[in-house]
Structures are given as C-alpha cells and as structure tokens.
VEXDREN-2710 file (C-alpha; in Angstrom, 1 decimal):
% VEXDREN-2710
k/r/px/py/pz
1/UNK/101.8/7.8/125.6
2/UNK/104.2/6.1/123.1
3/UNK/105.9/3.0/124.4
4/UNK/109.6/2.3/124.1
5/UNK/108.9/-0.3/121.3
6/UNK/107.1/2.3/119.2
7/UNK/110.0/4.7/119.4
8/UNK/113.0/4.1/117.1
9/UNK/116.1/6.2/117.4
10/UNK/118.4/6.7/114.5
11/UNK/121.4/5.2/116.3
12/UNK/119.5/1.8/116.4
13/UNK/117.7/2.1/113.1
14/UNK/119.9/2.1/109.9
15/UNK/116.9/2.2/107.6
16/UNK/115.6/5.6/108.8
17/UNK/117.1/8.7/107.1
18/UNK/118.5/11.1/109.7
19/UNK/116.8/14.5/110.0
20/UNK/119.1/17.3/111.0
21/UNK/118.0/20.3/112.8
22/UNK/116.9/23.2/110.5
23/UNK/119.1/25.6/112.4
24/UNK/122.8/24.7/112.5
25/UNK/124.8/26.0/115.5
26/UNK/126.4/29.3/114.4
27/UNK/130.0/30.3/114.3
28/UNK/128.9/32.9/116.8
29/UNK/129.2/30.2/119.5
30/UNK/133.0/30.6/119.4
31/UNK/133.3/33.9/121.4
32/UNK/131.1/32.9/124.3
33/UNK/133.0/29.7/124.7
34/UNK/136.1/31.8/124.4
35/UNK/134.9/34.1/127.1
36/UNK/134.3/31.2/129.5
37/UNK/137.6/29.6/128.5
38/UNK/139.6/32.8/129.0
39/UNK/138.5/33.0/132.7
40/UNK/139.5/29.4/133.2
41/UNK/142.8/29.9/131.3
42/UNK/144.5/31.1/134.4
43/UNK/143.5/28.0/136.3
44/UNK/145.1/25.8/133.6
45/UNK/141.8/23.9/132.9
46/UNK/140.6/26.0/130.1
47/UNK/141.9/23.5/127.5
48/UNK/139.7/20.8/128.8
49/UNK/136.7/23.1/128.7
50/UNK/137.6/24.1/125.1
51/UNK/138.0/20.5/124.0
52/UNK/134.6/19.7/125.6
53/UNK/132.9/22.6/123.9
54/UNK/134.3/21.5/120.5
55/UNK/133.1/18.0/121.1
56/UNK/129.6/19.1/122.2
57/UNK/129.5/21.2/119.0
58/UNK/130.1/18.3/116.7
59/UNK/127.8/15.9/118.6
60/UNK/125.0/18.4/118.3
61/UNK/125.8/18.8/114.6
62/UNK/126.0/15.1/113.8
63/UNK/123.6/13.4/116.2
64/UNK/120.0/14.4/115.3
65/UNK/117.1/12.2/116.6
66/UNK/114.1/10.9/114.6
67/UNK/111.0/9.3/115.9
68/UNK/108.5/7.1/114.1
69/UNK/105.3/8.8/115.4
70/UNK/104.6/12.1/113.6
71/UNK/103.4/13.8/116.7
72/UNK/106.5/12.9/118.6
73/UNK/108.7/13.8/115.7
74/UNK/107.0/17.3/115.5
75/UNK/107.5/17.8/119.3
76/UNK/111.1/16.8/119.1
77/UNK/111.9/18.8/116.0
78/UNK/110.2/21.9/117.6
79/UNK/112.3/21.5/120.8
80/UNK/115.5/21.0/118.9
81/UNK/114.9/24.0/116.7
82/UNK/114.1/26.2/119.6
83/UNK/117.1/25.1/121.6
84/UNK/119.5/25.8/118.7
85/UNK/117.8/29.0/117.8
86/UNK/117.9/30.4/121.4
87/UNK/121.6/29.2/121.8
88/UNK/122.5/30.8/118.4
89/UNK/120.9/34.1/119.4
90/UNK/122.5/34.2/122.8
91/UNK/125.9/33.5/121.3
92/UNK/125.5/36.3/118.7
93/UNK/124.5/38.6/121.5
94/UNK/127.6/37.5/123.5
95/UNK/129.9/38.2/120.6
96/UNK/128.3/41.6/120.1
97/UNK/129.0/42.4/123.7
98/UNK/132.7/41.4/123.2
99/UNK/133.0/43.7/120.1
100/UNK/131.2/46.5/121.9
101/UNK/133.7/46.1/124.8
102/UNK/136.6/46.3/122.3
103/UNK/135.1/49.5/120.8
104/UNK/134.7/51.0/124.2
105/UNK/138.3/50.2/125.1
106/UNK/139.4/51.9/121.9
107/UNK/137.6/55.1/122.7
108/UNK/139.8/55.7/125.8
109/UNK/142.3/57.7/123.8
110/UNK/139.5/60.3/123.2
111/UNK/139.4/61.1/127.0
112/UNK/143.1/60.7/127.7
113/UNK/145.5/62.9/125.6
114/UNK/148.3/61.2/123.9
115/UNK/147.0/57.7/124.8
116/UNK/147.9/55.5/121.8
117/UNK/145.4/57.0/119.3
118/UNK/146.5/54.7/116.4
119/UNK/145.8/51.5/118.4
120/UNK/142.5/53.0/119.7
121/UNK/141.3/53.7/116.2
122/UNK/142.3/50.2/115.1
123/UNK/140.3/48.7/118.0
124/UNK/137.2/50.7/117.1
125/UNK/137.4/49.7/113.5
126/UNK/137.9/46.0/114.4
127/UNK/135.0/46.1/116.8
128/UNK/132.7/47.6/114.2
129/UNK/133.9/45.1/111.6
130/UNK/133.0/42.3/114.0
131/UNK/129.5/43.6/114.6
132/UNK/129.0/44.1/110.8
133/UNK/129.8/40.4/110.2
134/UNK/126.6/39.5/112.0
135/UNK/124.5/41.4/109.3
136/UNK/126.0/39.5/106.3
137/UNK/126.8/35.9/105.3
138/UNK/130.3/35.3/104.1
139/UNK/129.0/33.0/101.5
140/UNK/126.9/35.8/100.0
141/UNK/130.0/37.9/99.6
142/UNK/132.4/35.2/98.5
143/UNK/130.4/32.5/96.9
144/UNK/133.2/29.9/97.0
145/UNK/133.9/30.5/100.7
146/UNK/131.7/27.6/101.7
147/UNK/134.3/25.2/100.2
148/UNK/136.8/26.4/102.9
149/UNK/134.2/27.0/105.7
150/UNK/134.8/30.7/105.4
151/UNK/132.4/31.8/108.1
152/UNK/134.6/30.2/110.8
153/UNK/137.8/31.2/109.1
154/UNK/136.9/34.9/109.1
155/UNK/135.7/34.9/112.7
156/UNK/138.9/33.2/114.2
157/UNK/141.2/35.4/112.0
158/UNK/139.4/38.5/113.2
159/UNK/139.8/37.3/116.8
160/UNK/143.5/36.9/116.2
161/UNK/143.9/40.4/114.8
162/UNK/141.9/41.9/117.7
163/UNK/144.0/40.0/120.3
164/UNK/147.3/41.3/118.5
165/UNK/146.1/44.9/118.6
166/UNK/144.9/44.6/122.3
167/UNK/148.4/43.3/123.3
168/UNK/149.9/46.6/122.1
169/UNK/147.2/48.7/123.7
170/UNK/147.5/50.1/127.3
171/UNK/143.9/50.4/128.1
172/UNK/142.6/49.4/131.5
173/UNK/140.7/46.2/130.3
174/UNK/142.9/45.3/127.3
175/UNK/144.7/42.5/129.1
176/UNK/141.5/40.7/129.9
177/UNK/140.1/41.2/126.4
178/UNK/143.3/39.7/125.0
179/UNK/142.5/36.4/126.7
180/UNK/138.9/36.5/125.6
181/UNK/139.7/37.0/122.0
182/UNK/142.6/34.6/122.1
183/UNK/140.4/31.8/123.5
184/UNK/137.8/32.7/120.9
185/UNK/140.4/32.4/118.1
186/UNK/141.7/29.1/119.5
187/UNK/138.3/27.4/119.7
188/UNK/137.3/28.8/116.3
189/UNK/140.5/27.6/114.8
190/UNK/139.9/24.1/116.2
191/UNK/136.3/24.0/114.9
192/UNK/137.4/25.3/111.5
193/UNK/140.2/22.8/111.2
194/UNK/137.9/19.8/111.9
195/UNK/135.3/21.1/109.4
196/UNK/137.8/21.9/106.6
197/UNK/139.5/18.5/107.0
198/UNK/136.1/16.8/107.4
199/UNK/137.4/15.0/110.4
200/UNK/133.9/14.8/111.8
201/UNK/132.8/12.7/108.9
202/UNK/135.8/10.5/109.2
203/UNK/135.0/10.1/112.9
204/UNK/131.4/9.2/112.2
205/UNK/132.5/6.6/109.6
206/UNK/134.8/5.0/112.3
207/UNK/132.0/4.9/114.7
208/UNK/129.8/3.2/112.1
209/UNK/132.4/0.6/111.4
210/UNK/132.5/-0.1/115.1
211/UNK/128.8/-0.6/115.1
212/UNK/128.1/2.4/117.3
213/UNK/126.0/4.3/114.8
214/UNK/124.2/3.6/111.6
215/UNK/125.4/3.9/108.0
216/UNK/126.7/7.4/107.2
217/UNK/128.6/8.9/104.2
218/UNK/132.2/9.9/104.8
219/UNK/133.7/12.7/102.8
220/UNK/137.5/13.0/102.5
221/UNK/139.1/16.5/102.3
222/UNK/140.5/17.7/99.0
223/UNK/144.1/18.7/98.5
224/UNK/143.2/22.3/98.7
225/UNK/141.4/21.9/101.9
226/UNK/144.3/19.9/103.4
227/UNK/146.8/22.6/102.3
228/UNK/144.7/25.4/103.7
229/UNK/144.3/23.6/107.1
230/UNK/148.1/23.0/107.3
231/UNK/148.7/26.7/106.5
232/UNK/146.1/27.8/109.1
233/UNK/147.5/25.7/111.8
234/UNK/151.2/26.7/111.1
235/UNK/150.2/30.4/111.2
236/UNK/148.3/30.0/114.5
237/UNK/151.3/28.1/116.0
238/UNK/153.7/30.9/114.8
239/UNK/151.4/33.6/116.2
240/UNK/151.3/31.8/119.5
241/UNK/155.0/31.3/119.8
242/UNK/156.2/34.7/118.6
243/UNK/153.4/36.9/119.9
244/UNK/151.2/35.7/122.7
245/UNK/153.8/33.7/124.7
246/UNK/156.4/36.5/124.9
247/UNK/153.6/39.0/125.6
248/UNK/152.4/36.8/128.5
249/UNK/155.9/36.5/129.8
250/UNK/156.2/40.3/129.8
251/UNK/152.9/41.2/131.3
252/UNK/152.3/38.2/133.6
253/UNK/152.5/40.6/136.7
254/UNK/150.3/43.3/135.1
255/UNK/148.2/45.3/137.6
256/UNK/145.2/44.9/135.3
257/UNK/144.7/41.4/136.4
258/UNK/143.7/42.7/139.9
259/UNK/140.1/43.6/138.8
260/UNK/139.5/40.0/137.7
261/UNK/140.9/38.6/141.0
262/UNK/138.7/40.9/143.1
263/UNK/135.6/40.0/141.2
264/UNK/136.2/36.2/141.4
265/UNK/137.6/35.8/144.9
266/UNK/136.5/37.1/148.2
267/UNK/140.0/36.6/149.6
268/UNK/141.3/38.9/146.9
269/UNK/138.7/41.4/147.6
270/UNK/139.5/41.4/151.2
271/UNK/143.2/41.7/150.5
272/UNK/142.5/44.6/148.2
273/UNK/140.6/46.3/150.9
274/UNK/143.4/45.8/153.5
275/UNK/146.0/47.1/151.0
276/UNK/143.9/50.3/150.6
277/UNK/143.7/50.7/154.4
278/UNK/147.5/50.3/154.7
279/UNK/148.0/52.9/152.0
280/UNK/145.9/55.4/153.9
281/UNK/147.9/54.7/157.0
282/UNK/151.2/55.4/155.2
283/UNK/150.2/58.8/153.6
284/UNK/151.0/60.9/156.7
285/UNK/154.5/59.3/156.9
286/UNK/155.2/60.0/153.2
287/UNK/154.0/63.5/153.7
288/UNK/156.2/63.9/156.7
289/UNK/159.2/62.8/154.7
290/UNK/158.4/65.2/151.9
291/UNK/158.2/68.1/154.3
292/UNK/161.0/67.4/156.7
293/UNK/163.9/65.5/155.0
294/UNK/163.4/64.6/151.4
295/UNK/164.9/66.6/148.5
296/UNK/164.5/65.5/144.9
297/UNK/167.4/65.4/142.4
298/UNK/166.4/67.3/139.3
299/UNK/167.2/64.2/137.1
300/UNK/164.0/62.5/138.6
301/UNK/161.8/65.6/138.4
302/UNK/161.1/65.5/134.7
303/UNK/159.1/62.3/134.6
304/UNK/155.8/63.2/133.0
305/UNK/152.9/61.5/134.8
306/UNK/149.2/61.6/135.2
307/UNK/146.9/60.3/138.0
308/UNK/145.8/56.6/137.6
309/UNK/149.0/55.4/136.0
310/UNK/150.1/51.8/136.8
311/UNK/153.6/51.0/138.0
312/UNK/154.6/49.6/134.6
313/UNK/153.5/52.9/133.0
314/UNK/155.3/55.0/135.5
315/UNK/158.6/53.1/134.9
316/UNK/158.2/53.5/131.2
317/UNK/157.7/57.3/131.6
318/UNK/160.8/57.4/133.9
319/UNK/162.9/55.7/131.2
320/UNK/161.5/58.1/128.6
321/UNK/162.7/61.0/130.7
322/UNK/166.1/59.4/131.0
323/UNK/166.4/59.1/127.2
324/UNK/165.4/62.7/126.7
325/UNK/167.9/64.0/129.2
326/UNK/170.6/61.9/127.8
327/UNK/170.1/63.5/124.3
328/UNK/169.6/67.0/125.7
329/UNK/172.4/67.5/128.2
330/UNK/174.2/64.1/128.3
331/UNK/172.7/63.3/131.7
332/UNK/173.6/59.7/132.7
333/UNK/171.8/59.4/136.0
334/UNK/170.5/56.0/135.0
335/UNK/174.1/54.7/135.6
336/UNK/173.2/54.9/139.3
337/UNK/171.8/51.4/138.9
338/UNK/172.7/50.3/135.4
339/UNK/176.5/50.6/136.0
340/UNK/177.3/48.5/139.1
341/UNK/180.8/50.1/139.3
342/UNK/179.1/53.6/139.6
343/UNK/176.7/52.2/142.1
344/UNK/179.3/50.6/144.3
345/UNK/181.5/53.8/144.2
346/UNK/178.4/55.9/145.3
347/UNK/177.7/53.6/148.2
348/UNK/181.2/53.7/149.4
349/UNK/181.4/57.5/149.1
350/UNK/178.2/57.9/151.0
351/UNK/178.9/55.5/153.9
352/UNK/176.2/53.1/152.9
353/UNK/176.9/49.6/154.3
354/UNK/177.7/47.1/151.6
355/UNK/179.8/43.9/151.4
356/UNK/183.5/45.0/151.0
357/UNK/184.6/46.0/147.5
358/UNK/188.0/44.5/146.6
359/UNK/188.3/46.4/143.4
360/UNK/186.6/48.0/140.5
361/UNK/188.1/47.7/137.0
362/UNK/187.4/49.3/133.7
363/UNK/190.7/48.1/132.3
364/UNK/190.7/44.3/131.5
365/UNK/194.4/44.0/132.0
366/UNK/194.3/45.5/135.4
367/UNK/191.5/43.1/136.3
368/UNK/193.5/40.1/135.2
369/UNK/196.5/41.3/137.2
370/UNK/194.3/41.5/140.3
371/UNK/193.0/37.9/139.7
372/UNK/196.6/36.5/139.5
373/UNK/197.4/38.5/142.6
374/UNK/194.5/36.9/144.5
375/UNK/195.8/33.5/143.2
376/UNK/199.2/34.1/144.8
377/UNK/197.8/35.2/148.2
378/UNK/194.5/33.3/148.2
379/UNK/194.5/32.8/152.0
380/UNK/194.2/36.6/152.5
381/UNK/190.5/36.6/151.4
382/UNK/187.2/35.3/152.5
383/UNK/185.3/33.2/149.9
384/UNK/183.4/33.1/147.8
385/UNK/184.4/36.3/146.1
386/UNK/182.0/37.7/143.6
387/UNK/182.9/39.0/140.1
388/UNK/180.2/41.3/138.9
389/UNK/179.9/42.7/135.4
390/UNK/179.4/46.4/136.0
391/UNK/177.4/46.7/132.7
392/UNK/175.4/43.6/133.2
393/UNK/172.8/44.4/135.7
394/UNK/169.9/42.3/134.4
395/UNK/169.2/38.8/135.7
396/UNK/169.2/37.4/132.3
397/UNK/172.7/38.7/131.6
398/UNK/174.1/36.3/134.2
399/UNK/176.7/39.0/135.1
400/UNK/177.8/37.6/138.4
401/UNK/180.3/34.8/139.0
402/UNK/181.0/33.4/142.5
403/UNK/184.6/32.3/142.8
404/UNK/185.8/30.0/145.6
405/UNK/189.4/29.5/146.6
406/UNK/189.6/26.3/144.5
407/UNK/188.7/28.3/141.4
408/UNK/191.9/30.3/141.7
409/UNK/194.1/27.2/141.3
410/UNK/196.2/27.1/138.2
411/UNK/194.2/24.4/136.5
412/UNK/190.7/25.9/137.2
413/UNK/191.4/29.6/136.9
414/UNK/191.7/29.6/133.2
415/UNK/188.6/27.5/132.6
416/UNK/186.3/29.0/135.3
417/UNK/187.3/32.6/135.6
418/UNK/189.4/33.9/132.7
419/UNK/187.1/32.4/130.1
420/UNK/184.1/34.0/131.9
421/UNK/185.8/37.4/132.1
422/UNK/186.6/37.4/128.3
423/UNK/183.0/36.4/127.5
424/UNK/181.3/39.0/129.8
425/UNK/183.6/41.8/128.9
426/UNK/182.4/41.6/125.3
427/UNK/178.7/40.9/126.2
428/UNK/176.2/43.6/125.5
429/UNK/173.6/44.3/128.2
430/UNK/170.0/43.5/127.3
431/UNK/166.8/43.9/129.3
432/UNK/164.2/41.8/127.4
433/UNK/160.7/40.7/128.2
434/UNK/159.7/44.0/129.9
435/UNK/157.2/46.6/128.7
436/UNK/160.1/49.1/128.5
437/UNK/162.7/46.8/126.8
438/UNK/163.2/49.0/123.7
439/UNK/163.9/52.2/125.8
440/UNK/166.1/50.4/128.3
441/UNK/168.3/48.7/125.7
442/UNK/169.1/52.0/124.1
443/UNK/170.3/53.2/127.4
444/UNK/172.3/50.0/128.2
445/UNK/174.0/50.3/124.9
446/UNK/175.9/53.4/126.2
447/UNK/177.5/51.6/129.1
448/UNK/181.3/50.8/129.1
449/UNK/182.3/47.3/130.1
450/UNK/183.8/46.7/133.6
451/UNK/184.0/44.2/136.4
452/UNK/184.0/44.6/140.2
453/UNK/185.3/42.1/142.7
454/UNK/183.3/42.0/145.9
455/UNK/183.7/40.1/149.1
456/UNK/180.7/38.0/150.4
457/UNK/178.1/39.1/152.9
458/UNK/179.1/37.4/156.2
459/UNK/175.5/36.8/157.5
460/UNK/174.2/33.3/158.0
461/UNK/172.7/31.7/154.9
462/UNK/169.2/30.9/156.1
463/UNK/167.0/31.4/153.1
464/UNK/165.5/28.3/151.4
465/UNK/168.0/28.7/148.5
466/UNK/171.0/28.6/150.9
467/UNK/171.8/32.2/150.2
468/UNK/171.8/35.3/152.5
469/UNK/168.3/36.4/153.5
470/UNK/167.4/39.2/151.1
471/UNK/164.5/41.7/151.3
472/UNK/163.6/43.9/148.4
473/UNK/162.3/47.2/149.8
474/UNK/160.3/49.7/147.8
475/UNK/161.0/53.3/149.0
476/UNK/158.7/56.2/147.8
477/UNK/159.6/59.8/148.5
478/UNK/162.1/58.7/151.3
479/UNK/159.6/56.4/153.1
480/UNK/160.1/52.6/153.0
481/UNK/156.7/51.4/152.0
482/UNK/157.0/47.6/152.0
483/UNK/159.5/44.8/151.6
484/UNK/159.4/41.6/149.6
485/UNK/161.1/38.3/150.4
486/UNK/161.2/36.5/147.0
487/UNK/162.9/33.3/148.5
488/UNK/159.9/32.8/150.8
489/UNK/157.3/32.7/148.0
490/UNK/156.9/36.4/148.0
491/UNK/156.2/37.1/151.6
492/UNK/155.5/40.9/151.9
493/UNK/156.6/42.8/155.0
494/UNK/154.7/46.0/155.8
495/UNK/155.4/48.8/158.3
496/UNK/154.0/48.2/161.7
497/UNK/155.2/44.5/162.0
498/UNK/152.9/43.0/159.5
499/UNK/153.8/40.1/157.3
500/UNK/151.6/38.9/154.4
501/UNK/151.9/35.8/152.4
502/UNK/150.7/35.6/148.8
503/UNK/148.4/32.6/148.7
504/UNK/148.6/31.5/145.1
505/UNK/146.9/28.8/143.1
506/UNK/149.2/25.8/142.4
507/UNK/147.9/25.7/138.8
508/UNK/149.0/29.2/137.9
509/UNK/151.2/30.8/140.5
510/UNK/152.2/33.6/138.2
511/UNK/148.6/34.7/137.4
512/UNK/146.0/33.8/139.9
513/UNK/146.5/35.2/143.4
514/UNK/143.7/34.4/145.9
515/UNK/144.8/36.9/148.5
516/UNK/147.3/38.1/151.1
517/UNK/147.2/35.8/154.1
518/UNK/148.9/36.5/157.5
519/UNK/152.3/34.8/157.7
520/UNK/154.5/34.2/160.8
521/UNK/157.6/32.5/159.3
522/UNK/159.7/35.6/159.5
523/UNK/158.2/37.1/162.6
524/UNK/161.5/36.6/164.4
525/UNK/162.8/39.6/162.3
526/UNK/160.8/41.9/164.6
527/UNK/162.1/40.5/167.9
528/UNK/165.5/42.2/167.8
529/UNK/164.8/45.0/165.4
530/UNK/166.0/43.5/162.1
531/UNK/163.3/45.1/160.1
532/UNK/163.7/48.6/161.7
533/UNK/167.3/48.5/160.6
534/UNK/166.3/47.4/157.1
535/UNK/163.8/50.2/156.7
536/UNK/166.3/52.8/158.0
537/UNK/169.0/51.6/155.6
538/UNK/166.7/51.5/152.5
539/UNK/165.5/55.1/153.4
540/UNK/169.1/56.2/153.7
541/UNK/169.9/55.1/150.2
542/UNK/166.8/56.9/148.7
543/UNK/167.5/60.1/150.6
544/UNK/171.2/60.2/149.6
545/UNK/170.3/59.7/145.9
546/UNK/167.3/62.0/146.0
547/UNK/165.0/59.7/144.1
548/UNK/161.3/59.7/144.1
549/UNK/160.9/55.9/144.1
550/UNK/163.5/53.1/144.2
551/UNK/163.8/49.4/145.1
552/UNK/166.6/48.7/147.5
553/UNK/167.7/45.1/147.9
554/UNK/169.0/44.5/151.5
555/UNK/170.9/41.5/153.0
556/UNK/169.9/40.6/156.6
557/UNK/172.3/39.2/159.1
558/UNK/170.3/37.1/161.7
559/UNK/173.0/37.4/164.3
560/UNK/173.5/41.2/163.9
561/UNK/170.2/42.9/163.5
562/UNK/171.8/46.3/163.5
563/UNK/174.1/45.6/160.4
564/UNK/172.1/44.9/157.3
565/UNK/173.9/45.6/154.0
566/UNK/172.8/46.8/150.6
567/UNK/173.2/44.3/147.8
568/UNK/171.9/46.4/144.9
569/UNK/169.2/48.8/143.8
570/UNK/166.7/48.9/140.9
571/UNK/165.2/51.9/139.1
572/UNK/162.9/49.8/137.0
573/UNK/161.6/47.0/139.2
574/UNK/159.4/44.4/137.6
575/UNK/158.3/42.7/140.8
576/UNK/154.7/42.0/141.5
577/UNK/153.3/43.5/144.7
578/UNK/149.8/42.3/144.1
579/UNK/147.1/44.5/145.7
580/UNK/149.7/47.0/147.0
581/UNK/150.8/47.9/143.5
582/UNK/148.1/50.4/142.5
583/UNK/148.6/52.2/145.9
584/UNK/152.4/52.3/145.6
585/UNK/151.8/53.8/142.1
586/UNK/149.4/56.4/143.5
587/UNK/151.9/57.4/146.2
588/UNK/154.6/57.7/143.5
589/UNK/152.5/59.8/141.1
590/UNK/150.9/62.1/143.6
591/UNK/153.6/64.6/144.5
592/UNK/154.7/64.7/140.8
593/UNK/151.4/66.2/139.8
594/UNK/152.3/69.5/141.5
595/UNK/155.8/69.5/140.1
596/UNK/156.1/69.6/136.3
597/UNK/154.4/71.8/133.7
598/UNK/153.0/68.7/132.0
599/UNK/151.5/67.4/135.1
600/UNK/149.8/70.7/135.9
601/UNK/147.5/70.0/132.9
602/UNK/146.0/67.1/134.8
603/UNK/143.1/67.7/137.2
604/UNK/144.4/68.1/140.7
605/UNK/144.5/65.2/143.2
606/UNK/142.4/67.2/145.7
607/UNK/139.5/67.3/143.2
608/UNK/139.7/63.7/142.0
609/UNK/140.9/61.5/144.9
610/UNK/140.4/63.8/147.9
611/UNK/144.2/63.9/148.6
612/UNK/146.5/66.9/148.1
613/UNK/150.2/66.1/148.2
614/UNK/153.0/68.5/149.3
615/UNK/155.3/69.7/146.5
616/UNK/158.7/68.1/146.7
617/UNK/161.8/70.3/147.1
618/UNK/164.1/70.0/144.1
619/UNK/167.9/70.1/144.8
620/UNK/169.8/72.9/143.3
621/UNK/172.6/70.8/141.6
622/UNK/174.0/70.1/138.2
623/UNK/176.0/67.0/139.4
624/UNK/175.2/63.6/137.7
625/UNK/173.2/61.4/140.1
626/UNK/175.9/58.8/140.7
627/UNK/178.6/61.6/141.0
628/UNK/176.9/63.5/143.9
629/UNK/179.1/64.3/146.9
630/UNK/177.9/63.3/150.3
631/UNK/175.9/65.9/152.2
632/UNK/178.1/68.0/154.4
633/UNK/181.4/67.1/152.5
634/UNK/183.3/69.2/150.1
635/UNK/183.0/68.5/146.4
END
C-alpha cells in the first residue's frame, strides 16, 4: 500500500508533466445538462446549476492527476478513462433521446390533419440532423473548424434553431422541449465561448501565479477568435431578447406546463384529480342548460374545433372564424366585447345591471361639450367618473381614465382630461403578447374611436388594491363554471361553495404551481348569497348574447349581495385557470363536435372520451350579435 510520501500529485509537483485523460469530455454533455437545467429553470436556480456544470467541465478538463508509482498510475488512468468514457456515452445517449423526442413531436402533423405540416417537417429534419452529428466529426468535414471549436459551435447553434422552431409549433410537448433545447444552447454557448477565448488557459495561469497550481502554458485568443466570440454572444443575446423572452411572456400560462407539474408534484397531481372530479360534477348542469334554456347565436356556431384542443387553440380558432365572417358577410359580432360602446349599449338594452352610463360618444366635439357641462355642474355627479376608450379594450392600451371632482377644475381639466382624450382618440388598439395577436389586431383595426363616461360602482372597496371586489366568471354553454379573484392571488371559486387557492412557488409564480389548496378568505361571500347572485348574473349575460363560452367580469357589493354589476366581458380571455383549464376546454369543444360539417369529420366524443353532448340549438337570426333585441321585445 503506497504511503502518502510516495504519492506526488501534479498540484504539488511542478517537475512532473501532467497526463491528461485520453478521452476528453464530449460536446454531447451539453444536452443532458440542458435537460436538467430546463427543469430547474422554472425554479430560478437553473443558472447556478448551469454555472456549476460549466465549472466542473473545465476542472475535469484541466486537472488530471499523475502518480509516481506505475501501478497506481495505471489504476488511476484506467479509472479516469472509464469514468469519462461512460459519461460521454451516457451524454450522447441523452442527446439522441432529445433528438428523437423532437422527431416524434414533428410527426404529430401526420395524425392530425392541418396541424402545421411545415414546422413538423422542419422538426423531423432538425432531429435527424442532430442524430447524424454523432456519426461524424466536424473537424473531418471542416478541417479548420478546430481553430474555432466547431464541435461546440455547431451543437449550440443547432439547439437554438430547434428551440426557435419549437416555439412556433403547437405540439403537446413542444413547450417543454423549448426549454430543454434552450438550456442546452445556453450551456453550450458558455462552454464554446470559454474555449474559443481560451479563458480556461488564462484562469490556469492566474492560479499558477497565485501558487495554487504548478507551471502551465497560457495561450491568448487570436483576433479572429475574439471577433467570433463577440459575434456569437451578441447573436445569442439578440435571440434571447427578441425571441425567447416575448415567447415566454406570451405562453407563460400555457396548459402544456400542466404535465410537468403533475409529474413533479403530488400536490399538483392531487389538484389535477380534483379538477377532473369537479368537471364530471358539472357535466349534467351544462347538459341541462343546453337542453332547457340555451340557444347559440349563429355567429359563434362556425368555430372549427376538434377534440383535445387547449383553451389557447380554441380562442385562436374563434378569432379565425370572426375574420372569415367579417370578410364573407361583414359580420362584426366581435364588437360585442372589442367595442365598449357597443357592449354598454347591449347591457342597457337587455336590462343587465352595470354601473350607470352617463354618455357614449363617437363624436369628439360632443364628448368635449359633455366634459365642460360636467365641469359646470360638478356637484351633480358621484366620483370618480370613468372615461373609457370604446376601441381600447386591452389592458396594455390603458384606455380607462378615472376622473375625480378636482380633475374638472379649470387648471387641471386641460392637463389631465383633455390631453388624454386627444391622445386616446387617435390611438390604435393592439392586443400584443398573445398567441392570437396577429388575428386580433386585424379585427381591432376596423374599430371606430369613441369614449364612454361611466359612473363608479358604489360597492365598498375591499380588495387588496383598494378597488371594488371583482370576480372573473367563465360561463360555458350558459352554465357558470368557475370564478377567479385576481386581486386575491388567483383564488378560484367553484360551484357548490368551494374556494381554491393557487399555491405557487415564490421563485416563479407565473410558471410553477404546486397545487390548488382550500382557501377561506372569501368564504363570507357564501353566507348571504353573494356568489349565487354572481353566477346568476354571469349566466344571464351569456344567455342573452347566445355565446358558447365567455368570461364575465362582475363587481361584488359586500353590503348588497343581491346587486352585483357587470364590469366588462372577454371573448378571448388569457387568464390561467391551472388544472381546470383542460376541462373547461373540453366542455367548450364537446357540443361543437356535433354542430359543424368540419367537426363531423372528427371521431365522436362517445367513442373517444365516453361522453356524448347534446347538440346546441342555433338561433334563427341575421342580427349582429351586439345589435340583438331583447327576448320578448319588438325589434
């Protein structure tokens, strides 16, 4: 057994030439580290893991060990060689699995007609290309690639291309594969940058000067290497800023994250199970609504759907049908939401309780006259009044202006109100950072400018933001399915007096939901019938419009449970309902499958999911959605 004195390690023995392992860690280590990092990305600790992986890579590359005794040297070299060989083989296998997963994702368009064939073919080609890279060495194909560490460069560039195509693809696992390939590219880029700039040699020289390690040669990067590294880092930064960040903002609530949550958290699994049970309990009520009281406006009967669609896909299909009908017969039913003036007029005509409307104006001069009239008789109004841009319905448009009594004084009115009116009257509506932004912006471009003046809701302001308590109710086929309280960190109210709280990780509240927990902070809403009145009002809105699915935003008055009021509605809600989302989507799609010629091509629900929905009755009307007359009243 060799003693410690007979063993000399290279760190303490400058005279011994270092012996490096015969097998260098391969570039194939990047994807497996990327896969691990992608899972931790949502927990905001992925960067530390990535940095640790990069550090371990270079320590293994630069820190071989040599022993004096031949037997011990042979044993150590054999162990090191086997360790690196096994790790390299495992990493190559892991990368092949990633590429195979990408190929499999691309083949979805073969089994789903009309499902993004171009992107599917691109994914198949990129996956095959990735596997083919294992069979060749880049240096054999491009002899000078070694100068620029071509092996690493090709791998991280391929990962970037794969991530970019996956961002455009709507497959069931594409969103998770985006993060895997993105993390792979990020780690690969970091390793490539260090190698091409020879930062590892520079670091080792610094450690030598500090006396930590023995003598080592330091190579400085050439100008070409330096230029290439700068170009690579700039390109990656631009890709991150203009592609991955906006994409993440758009798809942060995507339902495809649910599968990852269920696998990694028992709380999420349990919440998913309870959401499925709740869905089953609501099916009879939705069926009863379809048979007894609901009729569908023909404007909403042309949405082409198939079973298994997610909420985002359904909304996109709805907007496609809006665009088609606009061009075919000038149907403008989307104005029911997107033109607040049309929405408020509809509510008033159909006896739907809303805060008092003082005036609706499509002529700017008439609006200005009304503002000066309010200024002269300011004591006749309750404040704050709300000026709402009728054509500016998106939150990002900032189309609402609260106006208190002091804002109508002569020295503030010009600065606070009139300037705002001029600006908003000329502003074009935009609905950005949504999967359906392109389609929606085409529809919004057709809206005429206008501004409505509305009185405040008189209920107590008890929400954490000192605003009226508001619940966003999703109604499907005339049945209120759930309500969401955004000011209370997304408390979800269910039928039957159940409240759930979305228990989210502090590190990534927009991504990583651990599960729906029981919540009692709003239980008082059940004591005097507040929620029953909310459900009834939301259902009344949906039934009067004749819409298959709608979000109705309702103000709640704590002192008057029988008098909730509608704030607004949404035909393209982007809210995240967590584990309830796929079931809400299923309830929305189901009755449509028996409705349109397109949907009749899809296998029936009874054969695939065991559920057969009633066929909705379609109204016999040619009236625009927002111009319908109340039931029982003359046109």
